[in-house]
C-alpha positions in Angstrom: 13.3 -10.7 13.1 12.3 -11.3 9.8 9.3 -9.5 10.2 10.7 -6.3 11.8 12.5 -5.9 8.6 9.9 -6.5 6.5 8.0 -4.0 8.3 11.2 -1.4 8.8 12.2 -1.4 4.8 8.5 -0.9 4.0 8.4 2.0 6.5 11.2 3.4 4.7 10.5 3.1 1.6 6.8 4.9 2.6 8.3 7.2 4.2 10.7 8.4 1.7 8.2 8.2 -1.5 4.7 8.6 0.5 3.5 5.0 -0.7 4.8 2.0 -2.1 5.3 0.9 1.7 2.5 -1.9 0.6 3.9 -3.4 -2.5 7.1 -4.5 -0.2 4.5 -5.7 2.5 2.6 -7.8 0.1 5.7 -9.1 -1.4 7.0 -9.9 1.4 3.8 -11.9 3.1 4.0 -13.8 -0.1 6.5 -14.9 -0.9 9.1 -15.1 2.4 5.6 -15.0 4.7 3.9 -18.3 2.7 0.5 -16.4 3.0 -2.1 -16.7 0.6 -2.3 -14.0 -1.2 -5.5 -12.0 0.0 -5.2 -12.7 3.1 -1.2 -11.4 2.4 -3.4 -8.3 0.9 -5.9 -7.4 3.9 -2.6 -8.1 5.9 -1.0 -5.0 4.5 -3.6 -3.0 4.2 -3.7 -3.1 7.9 0.0 -2.8 8.4 -0.2 0.7 6.3 -2.3 2.5 8.8 -0.3 3.2 11.1 2.5 3.7 9.1 0.7 6.3 7.1 0.1 7.5 10.2 3.3 8.1 11.4 4.6 9.7 8.3 1.6 11.5 7.8 2.7 12.7 10.8 5.8 13.2 10.5 4.6 14.9 7.3 2.8 17.7 8.9 5.2 18.9 11.0 7.8 19.4 8.1 6.3 19.9 5.3 3.1 21.8 3.6 0.7 20.0 2.7 -2.4 20.8 1.3 -5.5 19.5 3.2 -8.2 20.4 1.6 -7.5 18.1 -1.0 -6.2 15.6 0.6 -9.5 15.8 2.6 -11.4 15.4 -0.5 -8.7 12.6 -2.1 -9.2 10.6 1.6 -13.0 10.3 0.9 -12.9 9.5 -2.3 -9.9 6.9 -1.3 -12.1 5.8 1.9 -14.8 4.9 -0.4 -12.8 3.1 -3.1 -11.5 1.3 -0.2 -14.4 0.0 0.8 -15.2 -1.7 -2.5 -12.1 -3.4 -3.1 -12.2 -5.1 0.7 -15.9 -6.3 -1.2 -14.2 -6.8 -4.4 -11.2 -8.7 -2.9 -12.9 -11.9 -1.5 -14.4 -12.4 -5.1 -10.8 -12.6 -7.2 -8.8 -15.9 -7.6 -5.2 -15.1 -6.5 -4.3 -15.7 -9.7 -6.9 -12.9 -11.3 -5.4 -10.5 -8.1 -2.0 -11.5 -8.7 -2.6 -10.5 -12.4 -4.3 -7.0 -11.7 -1.9 -6.6 -9.0 1.5 -6.7 -11.1 -0.8 -4.7 -13.9 -1.1 -2.3 -11.9 2.7 -2.5 -10.8 3.9 -2.4 -14.8 1.5 0.7 -15.7 2.5 2.5 -12.2 6.0 2.0 -13.1 6.4 3.2 -17.1 4.9 6.5 -15.8 7.1 6.5 -13.3 9.9 6.3 -16.1 7.9 8.3 -18.4 8.3 11.3 -16.2 
């Protein structure tokens, strides 16, 4: 039931904001389910794919999307995903937490200043 609840929270956050569900998944996989950092990040990516596909389908029906922009950003994101996935094994759990935390702090500051 805890795993379902973690997915539910991540899905709500992802659907509401278009991102951020992965953060919830990573934190719950590490803290609640005690997965090692690299495995938690990799699992979160696998979980986020179906959540994002569902959210995208709803956005396509209900909202006016900029599909040309989405295409090019997706291409860049795919390339970055390949690089990031290969780099994940090279980072220790400590460095992974520092990078992840730094990105979260940067995102939080940008959000508050917007």
